[in-house]
All heavy atoms as a GROMACS GRO file, in nm:
protein
  545
    1MET      N    1   6.556  10.682  11.028
    1MET     CA    2   6.633  10.691  11.150
    1MET      C    3   6.772  10.744  11.115
    1MET      O    4   6.840  10.694  11.027
    1MET     CB    5   6.649  10.549  11.214
    1MET     CG    6   6.725  10.543  11.336
    1MET     SD    7   6.701  10.376  11.401
    1MET     CE    8   6.828  10.366  11.518
    2THR      N    9   6.811  10.842  11.190
    2THR     CA   10   6.944  10.903  11.165
    2THR      C   11   7.035  10.874  11.281
    2THR      O   12   7.003  10.882  11.400
    2THR     CB   13   6.928  11.058  11.159
    2THR    OG1   14   6.838  11.094  11.056
    2THR    CG2   15   7.065  11.125  11.128
    3ILE      N   16   7.156  10.831  11.248
    3ILE     CA   17   7.256  10.796  11.348
    3ILE      C   18   7.368  10.902  11.344
    3ILE      O   19   7.420  10.929  11.235
    3ILE     CB   20   7.318  10.659  11.324
    3ILE    CG1   21   7.210  10.551  11.331
    3ILE    CG2   22   7.432  10.632  11.424
    3ILE    CD1   23   7.260  10.413  11.295
    4THR      N   24   7.392  10.967  11.457
    4THR     CA   25   7.497  11.066  11.463
    4THR      C   26   7.624  11.000  11.517
    4THR      O   27   7.618  10.931  11.620
    4THR     CB   28   7.456  11.181  11.561
    4THR    OG1   29   7.332  11.234  11.508
    4THR    CG2   30   7.562  11.289  11.561
    5ILE      N   31   7.732  11.018  11.444
    5ILE     CA   32   7.859  10.964  11.484
    5ILE      C   33   7.951  11.073  11.531
    5ILE      O   34   7.974  11.168  11.462
    5ILE     CB   35   7.925  10.886  11.368
    5ILE    CG1   36   7.836  10.771  11.328
    5ILE    CG2   37   8.062  10.836  11.406
    5ILE    CD1   38   7.882  10.698  11.201
    6ASN      N   39   7.998  11.056  11.650
    6ASN     CA   40   8.098  11.151  11.705
    6ASN      C   41   8.229  11.115  11.642
    6ASN      O   42   8.291  11.013  11.674
    6ASN     CB   43   8.103  11.139  11.856
    6ASN     CG   44   8.202  11.238  11.917
    6ASN    OD1   45   8.298  11.273  11.860
    6ASN    ND2   46   8.171  11.277  12.039
    7GLU      N   47   8.276  11.200  11.548
    7GLU     CA   48   8.397  11.163  11.470
    7GLU      C   49   8.520  11.156  11.562
    7GLU      O   50   8.611  11.072  11.540
    7GLU     CB   51   8.419  11.267  11.361
    7GLU     CG   52   8.314  11.253  11.252
    7GLU     CD   53   8.338  11.353  11.136
    7GLU    OE1   54   8.451  11.401  11.120
    7GLU    OE2   55   8.241  11.376  11.064
    8THR      N   56   8.528  11.236  11.664
    8THR     CA   57   8.640  11.230  11.758
    8THR      C   58   8.644  11.102  11.831
    8THR      O   59   8.749  11.038  11.839
    8THR     CB   60   8.636  11.351  11.858
    8THR    OG1   61   8.629  11.474  11.788
    8THR    CG2   62   8.752  11.349  11.952
    9LYS      N   63   8.528  11.057  11.880
    9LYS     CA   64   8.521  10.930  11.951
    9LYS      C   65   8.552  10.813  11.859
    9LYS      O   66   8.623  10.720  11.895
    9LYS     CB   67   8.376  10.915  12.012
    9LYS     CG   68   8.362  10.786  12.090
    9LYS     CD   69   8.446  10.783  12.213
    9LYS     CE   70   8.413  10.661  12.294
    9LYS     NZ   71   8.507  10.636  12.404
   10LEU      N   72   8.500  10.818  11.734
   10LEU     CA   73   8.532  10.718  11.635
   10LEU      C   74   8.681  10.709  11.610
   10LEU      O   75   8.738  10.597  11.605
   10LEU     CB   76   8.456  10.747  11.506
   10LEU     CG   77   8.476  10.646  11.389
   10LEU    CD1   78   8.436  10.508  11.430
   10LEU    CD2   79   8.404  10.691  11.266
   11ALA      N   80   8.744  10.824  11.596
   11ALA     CA   81   8.888  10.821  11.570
   11ALA      C   82   8.966  10.762  11.690
   11ALA      O   83   9.063  10.687  11.672
   11ALA     CB   84   8.940  10.964  11.546
   12GLU      N   85   8.918  10.793  11.813
   12GLU     CA   86   8.984  10.739  11.931
   12GLU      C   87   8.969  10.587  11.936
   12GLU      O   88   9.063  10.511  11.969
   12GLU     CB   89   8.924  10.795  12.056
   12GLU     CG   90   8.956  10.943  12.081
   12GLU     CD   91   8.880  11.004  12.196
   12GLU    OE1   92   8.809  10.928  12.268
   12GLU    OE2   93   8.893  11.126  12.217
   13VAL      N   94   8.853  10.536  11.905
   13VAL     CA   95   8.827  10.392  11.904
   13VAL      C   96   8.908  10.325  11.798
   13VAL      O   97   8.968  10.217  11.821
   13VAL     CB   98   8.678  10.364  11.884
   13VAL    CG1   99   8.654  10.213  11.861
   13VAL    CG2  100   8.597  10.409  12.007
   14GLN      N  101   8.922  10.388  11.683
   14GLN     CA  102   9.005  10.327  11.574
   14GLN      C  103   9.147  10.323  11.614
   14GLN      O  104   9.219  10.222  11.590
   14GLN     CB  105   8.986  10.410  11.443
   14GLN     CG  106   8.851  10.389  11.381
   14GLN     CD  107   8.826  10.487  11.263
   14GLN    OE1  108   8.880  10.593  11.257
   14GLN    NE2  109   8.748  10.439  11.169
   15GLN      N  110   9.199  10.425  11.678
   15GLN     CA  111   9.337  10.424  11.729
   15GLN      C  112   9.360  10.318  11.832
   15GLN      O  113   9.460  10.248  11.829
   15GLN     CB  114   9.375  10.562  11.784
   15GLN     CG  115   9.397  10.670  11.681
   15GLN     CD  116   9.439  10.803  11.741
   15GLN    OE1  117   9.386  10.841  11.845
   15GLN    NE2  118   9.530  10.868  11.679
   16GLN      N  119   9.265  10.304  11.923
   16GLN     CA  120   9.276  10.199  12.027
   16GLN      C  121   9.279  10.060  11.959
   16GLN      O  122   9.356   9.976  12.001
   16GLN     CB  123   9.158  10.208  12.124
   16GLN     CG  124   9.162  10.327  12.215
   16GLN     CD  125   9.035  10.339  12.302
   16GLN    OE1  126   8.933  10.275  12.272
   16GLN    NE2  127   9.044  10.415  12.407
   17TYR      N  128   9.191  10.042  11.864
   17TYR     CA  129   9.182   9.913  11.792
   17TYR      C  130   9.317   9.881  11.726
   17TYR      O  131   9.374   9.774  11.742
   17TYR     CB  132   9.067   9.917  11.692
   17TYR     CG  133   9.070   9.798  11.597
   17TYR    CD1  134   9.029   9.673  11.638
   17TYR    CD2  135   9.113   9.813  11.465
   17TYR    CE1  136   9.026   9.565  11.549
   17TYR    CE2  137   9.114   9.709  11.377
   17TYR     CZ  138   9.070   9.584  11.420
   17TYR     OH  139   9.074   9.478  11.334
   18LYS      N  140   9.369   9.976  11.650
   18LYS     CA  141   9.495   9.957  11.580
   18LYS      C  142   9.611   9.928  11.678
   18LYS      O  143   9.689   9.836  11.657
   18LYS     CB  144   9.530  10.078  11.493
   18LYS     CG  145   9.440  10.094  11.374
   18LYS     CD  146   9.475  10.218  11.296
   18LYS     CE  147   9.380  10.240  11.180
   18LYS     NZ  148   9.415  10.366  11.104
   19ALA      N  149   9.616  10.003  11.785
   19ALA     CA  150   9.718   9.980  11.884
   19ALA      C  151   9.705   9.844  11.947
   19ALA      O  152   9.808   9.773  11.975
   19ALA     CB  153   9.713  10.091  11.995
   20CYS      N  154   9.587   9.801  11.972
   20CYS     CA  155   9.564   9.669  12.034
   20CYS      C  156   9.604   9.556  11.936
   20CYS      O  157   9.672   9.461  11.976
   20CYS     CB  158   9.419   9.655  12.068
   20CYS     SG  159   9.381   9.503  12.161
   21VAL      N  160   9.574   9.571  11.811
   21VAL     CA  161   9.612   9.473  11.710
   21VAL      C  162   9.762   9.463  11.701
   21VAL      O  163   9.818   9.354  11.705
   21VAL     CB  164   9.552   9.506  11.569
   21VAL    CG1  165   9.613   9.418  11.463
   21VAL    CG2  166   9.401   9.492  11.571
   22VAL      N  167   9.829   9.576  11.693
   22VAL     CA  168   9.979   9.575  11.688
   22VAL      C  169  10.036   9.515  11.813
   22VAL      O  170  10.128   9.430  11.806
   22VAL     CB  171  10.032   9.719  11.667
   22VAL    CG1  172  10.181   9.721  11.685
   22VAL    CG2  173   9.991   9.770  11.528
   23ALA      N  174   9.982   9.547  11.931
   23ALA     CA  175  10.038   9.489  12.058
   23ALA      C  176  10.020   9.338  12.056
   23ALA      O  177  10.112   9.263  12.096
   23ALA     CB  178   9.965   9.552  12.174
   24LEU      N  179   9.909   9.291  12.006
   24LEU     CA  180   9.886   9.143  12.001
   24LEU      C  181   9.982   9.077  11.903
   24LEU      O  182  10.035   8.968  11.930
   24LEU     CB  183   9.741   9.118  11.966
   24LEU     CG  184   9.638   9.151  12.077
   24LEU    CD1  185   9.497   9.146  12.017
   24LEU    CD2  186   9.650   9.051  12.195
   25ILE      N  187  10.000   9.143  11.788
   25ILE     CA  188  10.092   9.084  11.686
   25ILE      C  189  10.233   9.081  11.746
   25ILE      O  190  10.307   8.979  11.729
   25ILE     CB  191  10.085   9.166  11.558
   25ILE    CG1  192   9.953   9.146  11.487
   25ILE    CG2  193  10.203   9.126  11.463
   25ILE    CD1  194   9.930   9.241  11.370
   26ARG      N  195  10.276   9.185  11.816
   26ARG     CA  196  10.408   9.191  11.872
   26ARG      C  197  10.430   9.085  11.978
   26ARG      O  198  10.547   9.051  12.008
   26ARG     CB  199  10.437   9.330  11.932
   26ARG     CG  200  10.454   9.438  11.830
   26ARG     CD  201  10.578   9.415  11.740
   26ARG     NE  202  10.562   9.501  11.623
   26ARG     CZ  203  10.517   9.463  11.508
   26ARG    NH1  204  10.482   9.339  11.487
   26ARG    NH2  205  10.501   9.547  11.408
   27GLN      N  206  10.328   9.027  12.034
   27GLN     CA  207  10.347   8.919  12.129
   27GLN      C  208  10.412   8.798  12.064
   27GLN      O  209  10.478   8.718  12.130
   27GLN     CB  210  10.213   8.878  12.193
   27GLN     CG  211  10.160   8.983  12.286
   27GLN     CD  212  10.024   8.942  12.344
   27GLN    OE1  213   9.969   8.839  12.318
   27GLN    NE2  214   9.974   9.032  12.432
   28LYS      N  215  10.390   8.781  11.935
   28LYS     CA  216  10.445   8.666  11.863
   28LYS      C  217  10.552   8.704  11.758
   28LYS      O  218  10.646   8.627  11.736
   28LYS     CB  219  10.329   8.593  11.790
   28LYS     CG  220  10.370   8.465  11.722
   28LYS     CD  221  10.253   8.384  11.676
   28LYS     CE  222  10.297   8.257  11.612
   28LYS     NZ  223  10.185   8.174  11.575
   29TYR      N  224  10.536   8.820  11.696
   29TYR     CA  225  10.627   8.862  11.587
   29TYR      C  226  10.694   8.994  11.624
   29TYR      O  227  10.624   9.092  11.647
   29TYR     CB  228  10.550   8.882  11.458
   29TYR     CG  229  10.494   8.757  11.397
   29TYR    CD1  230  10.363   8.716  11.427
   29TYR    CD2  231  10.570   8.673  11.312
   29TYR    CE1  232  10.310   8.600  11.373
   29TYR    CE2  233  10.513   8.557  11.257
   29TYR     CZ  234  10.384   8.523  11.287
   29TYR     OH  235  10.330   8.409  11.235
   30SER      N  236  10.827   8.998  11.618
   30SER     CA  237  10.896   9.126  11.627
   30SER      C  238  10.870   9.196  11.494
   30SER      O  239  10.823   9.137  11.398
   30SER     CB  240  11.046   9.108  11.651
   30SER     OG  241  11.105   9.051  11.530
   31LEU      N  242  10.906   9.326  11.486
   31LEU     CA  243  10.890   9.402  11.366
   31LEU      C  244  10.970   9.339  11.250
   31LEU      O  245  10.921   9.320  11.142
   31LEU     CB  246  10.926   9.548  11.385
   31LEU     CG  247  10.892   9.644  11.270
   31LEU    CD1  248  10.745   9.642  11.240
   31LEU    CD2  249  10.938   9.785  11.305
   32ASN      N  250  11.094   9.299  11.282
   32ASN     CA  251  11.178   9.239  11.182
   32ASN      C  252  11.125   9.103  11.133
   32ASN      O  253  11.125   9.070  11.015
   32ASN     CB  254  11.323   9.217  11.235
   32ASN     CG  255  11.396   9.350  11.240
   32ASN    OD1  256  11.360   9.448  11.175
   32ASN    ND2  257  11.496   9.353  11.325
   33ASP      N  258  11.070   9.025  11.229
   33ASP     CA  259  11.012   8.895  11.192
   33ASP      C  260  10.888   8.919  11.104
   33ASP      O  261  10.864   8.845  11.010
   33ASP     CB  262  10.970   8.816  11.314
   33ASP     CG  263  11.086   8.767  11.396
   33ASP    OD1  264  11.201   8.757  11.340
   33ASP    OD2  265  11.068   8.735  11.512
   34GLU      N  266  10.812   9.022  11.137
   34GLU     CA  267  10.693   9.052  11.059
   34GLU      C  268  10.731   9.091  10.913
   34GLU      O  269  10.671   9.041  10.818
   34GLU     CB  270  10.610   9.162  11.123
   34GLU     CG  271  10.476   9.187  11.060
   34GLU     CD  272  10.392   9.288  11.134
   34GLU    OE1  273  10.444   9.367  11.216
   34GLU    OE2  274  10.269   9.289  11.108
   35TYR      N  275  10.829   9.178  10.898
   35TYR     CA  276  10.878   9.216  10.769
   35TYR      C  277  10.925   9.093  10.689
   35TYR      O  278  10.897   9.080  10.568
   35TYR     CB  279  10.988   9.318  10.772
   35TYR     CG  280  10.947   9.458  10.815
   35TYR    CD1  281  11.039   9.543  10.873
   35TYR    CD2  282  10.820   9.504  10.795
   35TYR    CE1  283  11.001   9.673  10.909
   35TYR    CE2  284  10.780   9.629  10.827
   35TYR     CZ  285  10.872   9.715  10.886
   35TYR     OH  286  10.836   9.838  10.922
   36ASP      N  287  10.996   9.003  10.757
   36ASP     CA  288  11.048   8.883  10.693
   36ASP      C  289  10.932   8.795  10.637
   36ASP      O  290  10.936   8.756  10.524
   36ASP     CB  291  11.130   8.802  10.794
   36ASP     CG  292  11.191   8.680  10.731
   36ASP    OD1  293  11.253   8.690  10.620
   36ASP    OD2  294  11.181   8.572  10.790
   37VAL      N  295  10.830   8.772  10.722
   37VAL     CA  296  10.721   8.687  10.675
   37VAL      C  297  10.635   8.759  10.569
   37VAL      O  298  10.588   8.692  10.478
   37VAL     CB  299  10.636   8.641  10.798
   37VAL    CG1  300  10.547   8.747  10.849
   37VAL    CG2  301  10.557   8.517  10.763
   38LEU      N  302  10.622   8.891  10.577
   38LEU     CA  303  10.552   8.961  10.473
   38LEU      C  304  10.623   8.956  10.338
   38LEU      O  305  10.561   8.940  10.234
   38LEU     CB  306  10.531   9.108  10.512
   38LEU     CG  307  10.428   9.133  10.623
   38LEU    CD1  308  10.434   9.275  10.669
   38LEU    CD2  309  10.291   9.097  10.577
   39ASN      N  310  10.757   8.961  10.342
   39ASN     CA  311  10.833   8.949  10.218
   39ASN      C  312  10.819   8.810  10.160
   39ASN      O  313  10.812   8.792  10.039
   39ASN     CB  314  10.983   8.984  10.242
   39ASN     CG  315  11.005   9.132  10.248
   39ASN    OD1  316  10.941   9.209  10.173
   39ASN    ND2  317  11.093   9.175  10.338
   40LYS      N  318  10.810   8.710  10.246
   40LYS     CA  319  10.786   8.572  10.199
   40LYS      C  320  10.650   8.567  10.129
   40LYS      O  321  10.636   8.502  10.026
   40LYS     CB  322  10.791   8.472  10.314
   40LYS     CG  323  10.925   8.441  10.368
   40LYS     CD  324  10.915   8.344  10.482
   40LYS     CE  325  11.048   8.311  10.540
   40LYS     NZ  326  11.037   8.207  10.646
   41GLY      N  327  10.550   8.635  10.187
   41GLY     CA  328  10.421   8.632  10.129
   41GLY      C  329  10.409   8.709   9.996
   41GLY      O  330  10.332   8.672   9.910
   42ILE      N  331  10.492   8.813   9.982
   42ILE     CA  332  10.498   8.886   9.855
   42ILE      C  333  10.550   8.790   9.744
   42ILE      O  334  10.501   8.789   9.639
   42ILE     CB  335  10.583   9.011   9.869
   42ILE    CG1  336  10.509   9.115   9.956
   42ILE    CG2  337  10.613   9.069   9.729
   42ILE    CD1  338  10.592   9.236   9.994
   43ALA      N  339  10.654   8.715   9.785
   43ALA     CA  340  10.714   8.623   9.688
   43ALA      C  341  10.627   8.505   9.658
   43ALA      O  342  10.618   8.453   9.545
   43ALA     CB  343  10.849   8.575   9.741
   44ASP      N  344  10.551   8.456   9.760
   44ASP     CA  345  10.468   8.338   9.744
   44ASP      C  346  10.359   8.343   9.849
   44ASP      O  347  10.378   8.314   9.967
   44ASP     CB  348  10.554   8.212   9.765
   44ASP     CG  349  10.475   8.084   9.756
   44ASP    OD1  350  10.357   8.089   9.722
   44ASP    OD2  351  10.530   7.978   9.786
   45ALA      N  352  10.236   8.379   9.805
   45ALA     CA  353  10.121   8.397   9.896
   45ALA      C  354  10.083   8.264   9.959
   45ALA      O  355  10.012   8.266  10.061
   45ALA     CB  356  10.006   8.454   9.822
   46SER      N  357  10.132   8.151   9.909
   46SER     CA  358  10.097   8.021   9.969
   46SER      C  359  10.205   7.972  10.068
   46SER      O  360  10.193   7.862  10.121
   46SER     CB  361  10.071   7.917   9.864
   46SER     OG  362  10.188   7.892   9.784
   47ASP      N  363  10.307   8.055  10.090
   47ASP     CA  364  10.414   8.017  10.184
   47ASP      C  365  10.353   7.990  10.322
   47ASP      O  366  10.267   8.064  10.372
   47ASP     CB  367  10.514   8.136  10.196
   47ASP     CG  368  10.623   8.108  10.296
   47ASP    OD1  369  10.718   8.036  10.260
   47ASP    OD2  370  10.610   8.155  10.414
   48ALA      N  371  10.392   7.877  10.380
   48ALA     CA  372  10.333   7.833  10.508
   48ALA      C  373  10.346   7.934  10.618
   48ALA      O  374  10.253   7.958  10.699
   48ALA     CB  375  10.391   7.699  10.547
   49ASP      N  376  10.464   7.998  10.630
   49ASP     CA  377  10.485   8.098  10.734
   49ASP      C  378  10.394   8.221  10.710
   49ASP      O  379  10.338   8.275  10.807
   49ASP     CB  380  10.631   8.146  10.733
   49ASP     CG  381  10.728   8.037  10.785
   49ASP    OD1  382  10.683   7.949  10.858
   49ASP    OD2  383  10.848   8.048  10.750
   50TYR      N  384  10.377   8.262  10.587
   50TYR     CA  385  10.290   8.372  10.555
   50TYR      C  386  10.145   8.341  10.589
   50TYR      O  387  10.073   8.421  10.646
   50TYR     CB  388  10.306   8.416  10.410
   50TYR     CG  389  10.217   8.526  10.368
   50TYR    CD1  390  10.242   8.656  10.416
   50TYR    CD2  391  10.109   8.508  10.286
   50TYR    CE1  392  10.157   8.761  10.380
   50TYR    CE2  393  10.026   8.611  10.248
   50TYR     CZ  394  10.051   8.738  10.299
   50TYR     OH  395   9.969   8.843  10.257
   51VAL      N  396  10.101   8.222  10.551
   51VAL     CA  397   9.963   8.180  10.574
   51VAL      C  398   9.938   8.175  10.725
   51VAL      O  399   9.832   8.223  10.770
   51VAL     CB  400   9.934   8.044  10.508
   51VAL    CG1  401   9.798   7.987  10.548
   51VAL    CG2  402   9.942   8.055  10.354
   52ALA      N  403  10.033   8.125  10.800
   52ALA     CA  404  10.016   8.119  10.946
   52ALA      C  405  10.014   8.261  11.005
   52ALA      O  406   9.935   8.288  11.096
   52ALA     CB  407  10.135   8.042  11.008
   53TYR      N  408  10.097   8.347  10.949
   53TYR     CA  409  10.096   8.488  10.996
   53TYR      C  410   9.962   8.553  10.969
   53TYR      O  411   9.908   8.615  11.057
   53TYR     CB  412  10.210   8.565  10.926
   53TYR     CG  413  10.198   8.714  10.938
   53TYR    CD1  414  10.235   8.779  11.054
   53TYR    CD2  415  10.144   8.788  10.834
   53TYR    CE1  416  10.222   8.918  11.067
   53TYR    CE2  417  10.128   8.930  10.844
   53TYR     CZ  418  10.170   8.991  10.960
   53TYR     OH  419  10.154   9.126  10.972
   54ARG      N  420   9.908   8.537  10.850
   54ARG     CA  421   9.780   8.596  10.817
   54ARG      C  422   9.665   8.545  10.910
   54ARG      O  423   9.581   8.620  10.954
   54ARG     CB  424   9.741   8.573  10.672
   54ARG     CG  425   9.831   8.642  10.570
   54ARG     CD  426   9.840   8.791  10.580
   54ARG     NE  427   9.712   8.855  10.603
   54ARG     CZ  428   9.698   8.978  10.654
   54ARG    NH1  429   9.799   9.048  10.693
   54ARG    NH2  430   9.577   9.028  10.670
   55ALA      N  431   9.671   8.417  10.940
   55ALA     CA  432   9.571   8.359  11.030
   55ALA      C  433   9.590   8.419  11.168
   55ALA      O  434   9.486   8.450  11.234
   55ALA     CB  435   9.587   8.209  11.037
   56TYR      N  436   9.709   8.440  11.213
   56TYR     CA  437   9.735   8.498  11.346
   56TYR      C  438   9.687   8.642  11.349
   56TYR      O  439   9.626   8.686  11.448
   56TYR     CB  440   9.884   8.490  11.378
   56TYR     CG  441   9.917   8.543  11.515
   56TYR    CD1  442   9.879   8.475  11.630
   56TYR    CD2  443   9.981   8.662  11.530
   56TYR    CE1  444   9.909   8.524  11.756
   56TYR    CE2  445  10.008   8.716  11.655
   56TYR     CZ  446   9.973   8.644  11.769
   56TYR     OH  447  10.002   8.694  11.893
   57VAL      N  448   9.716   8.719  11.242
   57VAL     CA  449   9.668   8.856  11.234
   57VAL      C  450   9.513   8.863  11.244
   57VAL      O  451   9.457   8.952  11.312
   57VAL     CB  452   9.721   8.928  11.112
   57VAL    CG1  453   9.652   9.063  11.088
   57VAL    CG2  454   9.874   8.947  11.120
   58ALA      N  455   9.448   8.772  11.171
   58ALA     CA  456   9.302   8.768  11.178
   58ALA      C  457   9.253   8.741  11.319
   58ALA      O  458   9.160   8.807  11.367
   58ALA     CB  459   9.249   8.662  11.079
   59GLU      N  460   9.320   8.653  11.387
   59GLU     CA  461   9.288   8.619  11.527
   59GLU      C  462   9.310   8.745  11.617
   59GLU      O  463   9.228   8.775  11.704
   59GLU     CB  464   9.375   8.505  11.574
   59GLU     CG  465   9.349   8.459  11.714
   59GLU     CD  466   9.446   8.346  11.757
   59GLU    OE1  467   9.473   8.259  11.670
   59GLU    OE2  468   9.490   8.348  11.870
   60CYS      N  469   9.422   8.817  11.596
   60CYS     CA  470   9.449   8.937  11.670
   60CYS      C  471   9.342   9.041  11.649
   60CYS      O  472   9.299   9.111  11.741
   60CYS     CB  473   9.586   8.991  11.631
   60CYS     SG  474   9.723   8.890  11.688
   61LYS      N  475   9.294   9.056  11.524
   61LYS     CA  476   9.193   9.155  11.495
   61LYS      C  477   9.065   9.120  11.565
   61LYS      O  478   8.997   9.212  11.617
   61LYS     CB  479   9.168   9.164  11.343
   61LYS     CG  480   9.284   9.235  11.267
   61LYS     CD  481   9.257   9.236  11.119
   61LYS     CE  482   9.366   9.311  11.046
   61LYS     NZ  483   9.337   9.323  10.903
   62ASN      N  484   9.028   8.994  11.566
   62ASN     CA  485   8.907   8.952  11.638
   62ASN      C  486   8.920   8.977  11.790
   62ASN      O  487   8.825   9.026  11.853
   62ASN     CB  488   8.876   8.804  11.612
   62ASN     CG  489   8.827   8.782  11.472
   62ASN    OD1  490   8.770   8.871  11.410
   62ASN    ND2  491   8.854   8.664  11.420
   63LYS      N  492   9.035   8.948  11.846
   63LYS     CA  493   9.056   8.972  11.990
   63LYS      C  494   9.049   9.123  12.018
   63LYS      O  495   8.995   9.161  12.120
   63LYS     CB  496   9.192   8.918  12.033
   63LYS     CG  497   9.195   8.768  12.049
   63LYS     CD  498   9.335   8.723  12.097
   63LYS     CE  499   9.341   8.575  12.106
   63LYS     NZ  500   9.478   8.533  12.150
   64ALA      N  501   9.110   9.203  11.931
   64ALA     CA  502   9.108   9.348  11.953
   64ALA      C  503   8.964   9.400  11.948
   64ALA      O  504   8.926   9.485  12.032
   64ALA     CB  505   9.193   9.419  11.847
   65LYS      N  506   8.883   9.350  11.855
   65LYS     CA  507   8.742   9.394  11.848
   65LYS      C  508   8.671   9.360  11.980
   65LYS      O  509   8.592   9.441  12.030
   65LYS     CB  510   8.674   9.326  11.732
   65LYS     CG  511   8.709   9.383  11.600
   65LYS     CD  512   8.637   9.311  11.489
   65LYS     CE  513   8.691   9.351  11.352
   65LYS     NZ  514   8.637   9.274  11.242
   66GLU      N  515   8.696   9.245  12.035
   66GLU     CA  516   8.632   9.204  12.158
   66GLU      C  517   8.678   9.290  12.276
   66GLU      O  518   8.597   9.332  12.360
   66GLU     CB  519   8.664   9.057  12.192
   66GLU     CG  520   8.602   8.958  12.098
   66GLU     CD  521   8.649   8.815  12.118
   66GLU    OE1  522   8.728   8.793  12.215
   66GLU    OE2  523   8.615   8.728  12.040
   67GLU      N  524   8.805   9.324  12.279
   67GLU     CA  525   8.862   9.408  12.385
   67GLU      C  526   8.815   9.553  12.381
   67GLU      O  527   8.792   9.613  12.485
   67GLU     CB  528   9.014   9.400  12.384
   67GLU     CG  529   9.069   9.265  12.431
   67GLU     CD  530   9.218   9.262  12.439
   67GLU    OE1  531   9.280   9.371  12.454
   67GLU    OE2  532   9.277   9.156  12.430
   68ILE      N  533   8.797   9.604  12.260
   68ILE     CA  534   8.762   9.746  12.240
   68ILE      C  535   8.610   9.760  12.258
   68ILE      O  536   8.567   9.869  12.308
   68ILE     CB  537   8.808   9.794  12.105
   68ILE    CG1  538   8.957   9.786  12.087
   68ILE    CG2  539   8.761   9.939  12.079
   68ILE    CD1  540   9.041   9.864  12.193
   69ALA      N  541   8.534   9.664  12.227
   69ALA     CA  542   8.387   9.675  12.234
   69ALA      C  543   8.337   9.688  12.374
   69ALA      O  544   8.390   9.663  12.475
   69ALA     CB  545   8.322   9.551  12.171
   0.00000   0.00000   0.00000
C-alpha cells in the first residue's frame, strides 16, 4: 500500500500546529517569562518552575493536535 502525502498540505498543517501550540503557551507565559523559565531549566532541569512549564507545553501540544485534527 502506497500513501501519497501532499507536501504543501503537510507544511500547512505543521504551521497551523506550531502556531496553535505557541498561542496556547502565550495564554500562560509571555515570551520573557518563557525565556526565564527555560534558563532556569538549563541551569537545573529539576527546577519546579521548569518542570511545570514542560508539563504545560506537553498539554498545549496535545490540545493543538486535537484542534488541528
